[in-house]
Short mmCIF file of the C-alpha atoms (twelve columns), coordinates in Angstrom:
data_MODEL
# 
_entry.id   MODEL 
# 
loop_
_atom_site.group_PDB 
_atom_site.id 
_atom_site.type_symbol 
_atom_site.label_atom_id 
_atom_site.label_alt_id 
_atom_site.label_comp_id 
_atom_site.label_asym_id 
_atom_site.label_seq_id 
_atom_site.Cartn_x 
_atom_site.Cartn_y 
_atom_site.Cartn_z 
_atom_site.pdbx_PDB_model_num 
ATOM 1   C CA . MET A 1   0.000  0.000  0.000   1 
ATOM 2   C CA . ASN A 2   2.851  2.362  0.783   1 
ATOM 3   C CA . ASN A 3   4.496  1.812  -2.617  1 
ATOM 4   C CA . LYS A 4   1.298  2.856  -4.403  1 
ATOM 5   C CA . SER A 5   1.134  6.158  -2.529  1 
ATOM 6   C CA . GLU A 6   4.825  6.795  -3.269  1 
ATOM 7   C CA . VAL A 7   4.237  6.204  -6.985  1 
ATOM 8   C CA . THR A 8   1.256  8.574  -6.926  1 
ATOM 9   C CA . MET A 9   3.287  11.273 -5.200  1 
ATOM 10  C CA . ASN A 10  6.175  10.733 -7.627  1 
ATOM 11  C CA . ASN A 11  3.835  11.088 -10.628 1 
ATOM 12  C CA . LYS A 12  2.356  14.270 -9.160  1 
ATOM 13  C CA . SER A 13  5.859  15.627 -8.609  1 
ATOM 14  C CA . ASN A 14  6.812  14.825 -12.208 1 
ATOM 15  C CA . VAL A 15  3.750  16.651 -13.531 1 
ATOM 16  C CA . LEU A 16  4.526  19.705 -11.396 1 
ATOM 17  C CA . ASN A 17  8.143  19.663 -12.575 1 
ATOM 18  C CA . ILE A 18  7.028  19.575 -16.216 1 
ATOM 19  C CA . ILE A 19  4.610  22.457 -15.624 1 
ATOM 20  C CA . SER A 20  7.388  24.429 -13.940 1 
ATOM 21  C CA . TRP A 21  9.773  23.854 -16.867 1 
ATOM 22  C CA . LEU A 22  7.147  24.773 -19.478 1 
ATOM 23  C CA . PHE A 23  6.163  27.938 -17.640 1 
ATOM 24  C CA . GLY A 24  9.840  28.843 -17.210 1 
ATOM 25  C CA . ILE A 25  10.443 28.456 -20.948 1 
ATOM 26  C CA . ALA A 26  7.368  30.582 -21.743 1 
ATOM 27  C CA . VAL A 27  8.452  33.316 -19.328 1 
ATOM 28  C CA . PHE A 28  11.983 33.192 -20.739 1 
ATOM 29  C CA . ALA A 29  10.564 33.687 -24.261 1 
ATOM 30  C CA . ILE A 30  8.446  36.608 -23.025 1 
ATOM 31  C CA . GLY A 31  11.589 38.146 -21.542 1 
ATOM 32  C CA . VAL A 32  13.497 37.739 -24.806 1 
ATOM 33  C CA . VAL A 33  10.706 39.451 -26.762 1 
ATOM 34  C CA . ASN A 34  10.657 42.313 -24.257 1 
ATOM 35  C CA . ALA A 35  14.447 42.624 -24.274 1 
ATOM 36  C CA . LEU A 36  14.738 42.727 -28.072 1 
ATOM 37  C CA . SER A 37  11.914 45.131 -28.815 1 
ATOM 38  C CA . GLY A 38  10.408 48.129 -27.240 1 
ATOM 39  C CA . ASN A 39  11.860 50.988 -25.302 1 
ATOM 40  C CA . ASP A 40  12.827 49.137 -22.118 1 
ATOM 41  C CA . PRO A 41  15.249 46.229 -22.662 1 
ATOM 42  C CA . PHE A 42  16.005 46.129 -18.931 1 
ATOM 43  C CA . PHE A 43  12.419 45.016 -18.267 1 
ATOM 44  C CA . GLY A 44  13.026 42.076 -20.609 1 
ATOM 45  C CA . VAL A 45  16.252 41.175 -18.822 1 
ATOM 46  C CA . PHE A 46  14.405 41.380 -15.504 1 
ATOM 47  C CA . ILE A 47  11.737 38.963 -16.790 1 
ATOM 48  C CA . ILE A 48  14.461 36.608 -18.088 1 
ATOM 49  C CA . LEU A 49  16.091 36.577 -14.659 1 
ATOM 50  C CA . LEU A 50  12.740 35.877 -12.998 1 
ATOM 51  C CA . SER A 51  12.169 32.950 -15.375 1 
ATOM 52  C CA . PHE A 52  15.117 31.111 -13.842 1 
ATOM 53  C CA . VAL A 53  13.058 30.579 -10.679 1 
ATOM 54  C CA . TYR A 54  11.000 28.036 -12.633 1 
ATOM 55  C CA . PHE A 55  13.966 25.933 -13.783 1 
ATOM 56  C CA . LEU A 56  14.758 23.099 -11.359 1 
ATOM 57  C CA . PRO A 57  18.580 23.122 -11.593 1 
ATOM 58  C CA . VAL A 58  18.599 26.795 -10.612 1 
ATOM 59  C CA . ASN A 59  16.378 25.913 -7.661  1 
ATOM 60  C CA . ALA A 60  18.874 23.270 -6.528  1 
ATOM 61  C CA . ILE A 61  21.815 25.667 -6.889  1 
ATOM 62  C CA . LEU A 62  19.950 28.352 -4.953  1 
ATOM 63  C CA . LYS A 63  19.187 25.923 -2.145  1 
ATOM 64  C CA . LYS A 64  22.800 24.735 -2.017  1 
ATOM 65  C CA . MET A 65  24.215 28.276 -1.917  1 
ATOM 66  C CA . THR A 66  21.743 29.964 0.417   1 
ATOM 67  C CA . GLY A 67  19.730 27.208 2.054   1 
ATOM 68  C CA . PHE A 68  16.574 28.823 0.629   1 
ATOM 69  C CA . SER A 69  14.540 27.274 -2.167  1 
ATOM 70  C CA . PHE A 70  11.239 27.914 -3.880  1 
ATOM 71  C CA . PRO A 71  8.831  24.996 -3.540  1 
ATOM 72  C CA . THR A 72  8.076  23.114 -6.749  1 
ATOM 73  C CA . MET A 73  4.708  24.819 -7.191  1 
ATOM 74  C CA . GLY A 74  4.512  26.900 -4.073  1 
ATOM 75  C CA . ILE A 75  2.399  29.952 -3.532  1 
ATOM 76  C CA . VAL A 76  5.423  32.202 -4.158  1 
ATOM 77  C CA . LYS A 77  5.914  30.756 -7.648  1 
ATOM 78  C CA . ILE A 78  2.220  31.085 -8.444  1 
ATOM 79  C CA . LEU A 79  2.087  34.718 -7.305  1 
ATOM 80  C CA . LEU A 80  5.308  35.474 -9.184  1 
ATOM 81  C CA . GLY A 81  3.833  33.894 -12.317 1 
ATOM 82  C CA . ILE A 82  0.692  36.023 -12.032 1 
ATOM 83  C CA . PHE A 83  2.840  39.140 -11.630 1 
ATOM 84  C CA . ILE A 84  4.987  38.243 -14.655 1 
ATOM 85  C CA . LEU A 85  1.950  37.585 -16.850 1 
ATOM 86  C CA . TRP A 86  0.240  40.779 -15.708 1 
ATOM 87  C CA . ALA A 87  3.361  42.854 -16.265 1 
ATOM 88  C CA . SER A 88  4.070  41.337 -19.670 1 
ATOM 89  C CA . PHE A 89  0.598  41.244 -21.160 1 
ATOM 90  C CA . GLY A 90  -0.892 44.323 -19.533 1 
ATOM 91  C CA . VAL A 91  1.840  46.820 -18.862 1 
ATOM 92  C CA . GLY A 92  4.481  45.448 -21.241 1 
ATOM 93  C CA . GLU A 93  2.140  45.260 -24.277 1 
ATOM 94  C CA . LEU A 94  3.604  41.918 -25.335 1 
ATOM 95  C CA . PHE A 95  1.239  41.327 -28.249 1 
ATOM 96  C CA . ASP A 96  2.028  44.740 -29.746 1 
ATOM 97  C CA . LYS A 97  5.750  44.005 -29.509 1 
ATOM 98  C CA . ILE A 98  5.289  40.645 -31.211 1 
ATOM 99  C CA . GLU A 99  3.410  42.343 -34.061 1 
ATOM 100 C CA . LEU A 100 6.202  44.900 -34.443 1 
ATOM 101 C CA . MET A 101 8.771  42.108 -34.561 1 
ATOM 102 C CA . LYS A 102 6.745  40.313 -37.264 1 
ATOM 103 C CA . MET A 103 6.648  43.486 -39.369 1 
ATOM 104 C CA . ASP A 104 10.460 43.690 -39.225 1 
ATOM 105 C CA . LEU A 105 10.808 40.249 -40.807 1 
# 
């Protein structure tokens, strides 16, 4: 009975890790778009740096260096994700920047 619960927890952990990686890649891409277009490349660099929170190796390095780590899908990561999406889509006008980048091609 104990092995079944361990497998269930392991599967849940794997799903959360995949979600974390996918969200990290999406946020990284948003940061690249913001860094390469628009009038504030530092905002894009800031978003790129925040995206590293969602990559697991960075989490392990952070925990090793400081003893502090973000939980796999903790409330801090969720709130940070909401802030990043709000800042990028609302304030950062991401869709307008993507359209401008398409016109340059």
